[in-house]
C-alpha positions as CSV (number, residue, x, y, z in Angstrom):
1,M,-9.3,12.4,-3.4
2,S,-6.2,12.6,-1.2
3,A,-3.7,9.8,-0.7
4,A,-4.9,9.4,2.9
5,E,-8.5,8.9,1.6
6,M,-7.3,6.4,-0.9
7,I,-5.5,4.4,1.8
8,R,-8.7,4.5,4.0
9,N,-10.5,3.0,1.0
10,L,-8.0,0.1,0.4
11,P,-10.1,-2.3,2.6
12,Q,-12.9,-2.0,0.1
13,A,-10.5,-2.8,-2.8
14,F,-8.9,-5.7,-1.0
15,D,-8.8,-9.1,-2.6
16,A,-8.5,-11.6,0.2
17,S,-7.8,-14.5,-2.1
18,A,-4.8,-12.7,-3.7
19,A,-3.4,-12.1,-0.2
20,S,-4.1,-15.6,1.1
21,G,-1.7,-16.5,3.9
22,T,-0.4,-13.0,4.3
23,D,-0.3,-11.3,7.7
24,C,1.5,-8.0,7.6
25,T,1.4,-4.3,8.4
26,I,2.3,-1.8,5.6
27,Q,3.3,1.8,6.5
28,F,2.6,4.5,3.9
29,N,4.8,7.5,4.5
30,C,3.1,10.2,2.4
31,S,1.9,13.7,3.4
32,T,-0.4,12.1,5.9
33,P,1.2,8.9,7.3
34,M,-1.2,6.0,7.3
35,H,-0.9,2.2,7.6
36,I,-2.8,-0.9,6.7
37,T,-2.9,-4.3,8.4
38,I,-3.7,-7.5,6.6
39,K,-4.5,-10.4,9.0
40,D,-6.6,-13.5,8.6
41,G,-7.9,-12.4,5.2
42,V,-9.1,-8.9,6.4
43,C,-7.6,-5.6,5.6
44,T,-7.9,-2.6,7.9
45,A,-6.6,0.9,7.5
46,G,-5.3,3.1,10.3
47,D,-4.2,6.7,10.8
48,G,-0.7,7.6,11.6
49,P,2.4,5.5,11.9
50,A,2.0,1.8,12.7
51,P,3.6,0.6,16.0
52,S,5.7,-1.7,13.8
53,S,5.6,-2.6,10.1
54,D,6.8,-5.3,7.8
55,L,7.1,-2.8,4.9
56,A,7.4,1.0,4.8
57,I,6.6,2.8,1.5
58,T,7.7,6.4,1.1
59,M,6.2,8.3,-1.9
60,E,4.7,11.6,-2.9
61,D,0.9,11.5,-2.7
62,E,0.3,11.7,-6.5
63,D,2.8,8.9,-7.2
64,L,1.3,6.7,-4.5
65,M,-2.2,7.2,-5.9
66,A,-0.9,6.4,-9.4
67,L,0.9,3.3,-8.2
68,M,-2.2,1.9,-6.4
69,K,-4.4,2.6,-9.4
70,G,-2.1,0.7,-11.7
71,E,-1.0,3.8,-13.6
72,L,2.6,3.8,-12.3
73,N,4.9,0.8,-12.6
74,G,6.3,0.0,-9.2
75,M,9.7,-1.2,-10.5
76,Q,10.1,2.0,-12.6
77,A,9.1,4.1,-9.7
78,F,11.7,2.4,-7.5
79,M,14.4,2.7,-10.1
80,T,13.8,6.4,-10.6
81,G,13.6,7.2,-6.9
82,K,9.9,8.0,-6.8
83,L,9.4,4.9,-4.5
84,Q,11.5,4.2,-1.4
85,I,11.0,0.9,0.3
86,E,12.2,-0.3,3.8
87,G,11.5,-3.9,4.9
88,D,10.1,-6.9,3.1
89,M,11.0,-6.4,-0.6
90,M,9.0,-9.5,-1.6
91,L,5.9,-8.1,0.1
92,A,6.4,-4.8,-1.8
93,Q,6.4,-6.7,-5.1
94,R,3.2,-8.6,-4.2
95,M,1.3,-5.8,-2.5
96,A,-0.3,-4.3,-5.7
97,S,-1.9,-7.7,-6.5
98,F,-3.8,-7.5,-3.1
99,F,-6.0,-4.7,-4.4
100,D,-8.4,-4.2,-7.3
101,P,-7.0,-1.0,-9.0
102,S,-10.5,-0.2,-10.3
103,K,-11.8,0.0,-6.7
104,V,-8.9,1.9,-5.2
105,G,-10.3,5.3,-6.0
């Protein structure tokens, strides 16, 4: 599975109750840029860059997949340079809790 395929699968792993009250767009800058939008308790995935985003995450594909599966600690990835973040830092810290790692891929 590629990082792009994993991102396309995020809506199936989405936990609406964990993201209650969150409306945002998250850009994933990996080998194939993708984005997700969370609005009104629904998560959708889109190809390419988002017109605008609240959070942009830049990572190598393998690291992004490990992060979303819960195999890579986000803070460690950030501190070691594997994860670059632009935008809403609080959203970045909460994002992993919006998805069930066992359903990510």
